[in-house]
N, C-alpha and C positions, 0 to 999 in steps of 0.2 A: 279153505284151510288156513290161509294167511291171517284171515280175520279171527279164526278160532285161536291160532297161536298167539296173536297179539292180545286177545282177551285173556288168555291164560298167563302170559308173561307179564303184562302191565301190572297186575296186582302184586305179583311176586317182586317186581322191581321196586314198586312203591313201598312194600313191606321192608325190603332190604335197605332202602334209603332211610326209612323211618328208624329201623333198628340201628343203623350206623349212627344217625344223629343222636338217638337215645343213649348210645354208649359213649358219647363224647360230652364233656362239660360245656355249658354255654360260655361264651367269651364276651366280656364287657370291655369296651375300648373307651378310655378316658383321655382326652387331649390335654395339652399343657397350656401355659400362659401364652397369650398373643395368637391363639389358634382357636379353631372350632372343630366340630365333628367331621367336617368335610375332609380333613387331612387323612382320615382313615380309609378313604374310598377304595383304593386298590387293595389294601390289606384286607379289608372287610370282604371284598368280593372273592379274594383267594380263599379266605377261611370258610366262607359260605360254600364255595365250590367243593371244598374238601369235607363238607358234611357237618360243619359247626353252626350252631345257632349263634348269631352275632348281634350284639346290641351296641350301638354307638351313641354316646351321650354328648349333648350340647350343654355345657355348664352355663348357668345363668349369666346374662350380660353379653351374649353373642346375638347376631341376627336371628339365629334359630331358636333362641330362648331369651327374648328381650327382657332387660331389667336395668333400671337406673343404677349407676355405680354405687350410690349411697344405700341401695337396697340389697347389695350383694355382699356375702360374707363367706368365710371358709366353712362355717356350719351349713350354709345353704348349699354350697358345692357338695359337701359330704352327704347331706340328706338327699340330694338329687341322685347320687350314685346308689345310696341305700334303697331309695324308692324303686329304682330299676331292678335291684337285686331281689326285692320282695315279690316281683312279678314272675320270677323264674322258678321252675320246678326243682332245680338242682343247684347245689353250690357252684359258683362260677369262677372261671379264671378271669381275674380283673387286671387289666393292663393299663398302666399309667405312663404317659410320656412327660418328661421334664417336671414342671410344677405338678403335673398330674400324679407324680409319685407321692407328694404330700397329701393330695386329696384321697387317693386310694388307701393310704395308710390310715387316715382319719376314718374312712368308711370301714376298714377292718377293725378298728378299735370299737366302733359302734355295733357292728354286725359280723363278728368273726365267723359264726356258724354258716353264714351265707356265702362264704368265700372258700374256694378250693385252693387257689394259689394266687398270690400277688406277683405280677410281672412288671418290673421297673425297666422302662426303655429310656436310656439316656436321661435318667430321672433322679430327682432328689430322693434319697433313702433316709428319712429323718429319724432322729431320736426325740424323746419327749422334750417339749419346749422349743424345738426348732421351727423356723419359718423360712420361706424362700429367701427373704432378705438376709437373715442371719447366716444361712448356709452359703449363699452367694458371696458373702463377705469373707468366707473362709477359703474360697476357691481362687488362689493367687494366680493360677494359670488360665483362667477364663478370660475371654476377650470382650465380653458383653458390657462390663461395668461402665466404661466411658461413654457408651452409646445408649444407656438407659436414661430415659427422660421422665421425670416425675412432675405431674401437675396436681398439686394438693387441692387447689381450688375446685377442679373438676373431678377429683378423686380417681384419676387414671394414671397408668404408666404406659409408656410407649417406647418404641425402639427407633432410633435415628434412621431415617429412610435410607440414606446413602450407605449405611452399614449392614442393611438387612441381608443382602445377597451373600456377603462374605461370612456373616454369622450363621445363617440358617441354611445356606446352600453351597458351602464351600465344596469344591470338587464335583459339583453338579453340571450337567450340560448347560450351554449358554441360554437356551430357551427357558429353562427352569430358573436360572439365575435372574433373567429379565422379568419373569412373571412373579417371583416370590415376594418382592417388596410390597406389591399391592395385595398380597394374601395375608400379610401380617396385620393383626388387629390390635387396637388399644385394649388394655387389660384393667379391670377394676382394681384399685390399689389396695383396699383393705385386706382381701384374702392373702396378698403377698406378704403382708407384715404381721399376720396373725400367727402366734405360736400354736402348734398342734400338740394335743395332749395324748400321749401313748403310754400303755402299760405293758409289762412283761406278760401278764396273764391273759391279755386279749390280742392286741397287735403282735406281741412278741411270739405268740404260739402259731401264727398263721404261716403257712408255707410260702417261701419267697424265692424268686428267680430274678437275676439281673441280666439285662442285655446292654452291653457296653457299645459305645460308638467311638471308633479308634481315632477319628480326626475331628472330634467335637470342639467347637469354639465357644459354646455357650456354657456347658458343664464339662469341664476339661476331663480328659481321660485319667489324669492323675487324681483328680478329686473323686471321680467315679470309683476308682480303685480304693481310695481311702475310705469311702462310705461303706463299701462292701467288706473291707477289712474290719470295720467297727460294728457292722451288723451282718453277720454271716448269712449267706443264702444257700439254698440247696444246689443250685446250678448256675453257671455263668456262660454266656455266649458273647461273641464279639462280632460286630458288623464293621466292615471297612468303609465307614461313611462319616459324614458330619452329623449335625444334631437332628436332622429330619430324615431318618431312614425310610419312613413311610412314603416319602417322595423319591428318594434316590435309590433305594433297594427294597421295594415293597415285598417282592417274593421272598427275599432273604429274611426279612423281618417276620413275615407270616410263617415261614418255616421254623424260625426260632420260637415263636409264640406257640406253635403246635407242639414243638418238642417240650416246651415248658408245661404244656397242658397234659402231657402223658403221665 
């Protein structure tokens, strides 16, 4: 009898899980500068367990997607995201952290029909002609500027090692603060200085949600508010974290992404 019940129930459960996943949009997670796709580990696991199809993207120039700095461009970042979107059967919720906000905005400009919602997590929310460098220069309350190191000869940007814990893991447990300096990567320089081209008819029409980080040292809360004031979004959420909520409050971030996806 138990075997018969199991044989009857298992297909029903499988159908239910498939139906649940089919009713939810896929979620694409795009990391920011000085990071790679590994930062999404806990968030991706939570989203998967809640029935979402999740795609995490390694932008070129990381260990998971090797490329020399002089071969990396903002267009390449954008096209990496768009290529992932073309493999999905439904429009996706595309989440960008920090500099990833510029990348997902560029992807939305190129392929707006493939995107259900853009979710900006402690991210730059750009206008036409903005770049990471130009936007960072407008953020008077950010603390990262003095610790940003540029090596034009090698074509990379890096963050001063001794400042990494305070910038990226303020308020985090000591163990994470000790670990995070070695997790921060060098970043190809060219994409950070490249202006993004956006139009009202494409990027402007894509649904947008913003997730603020209340204690951010990299993109200040005041500048986050300023960006949202100049580019209205459908919904806003706030996490009581610094710049890396996927490390310090992954469940809270996953819950906000799921709320944005509905």
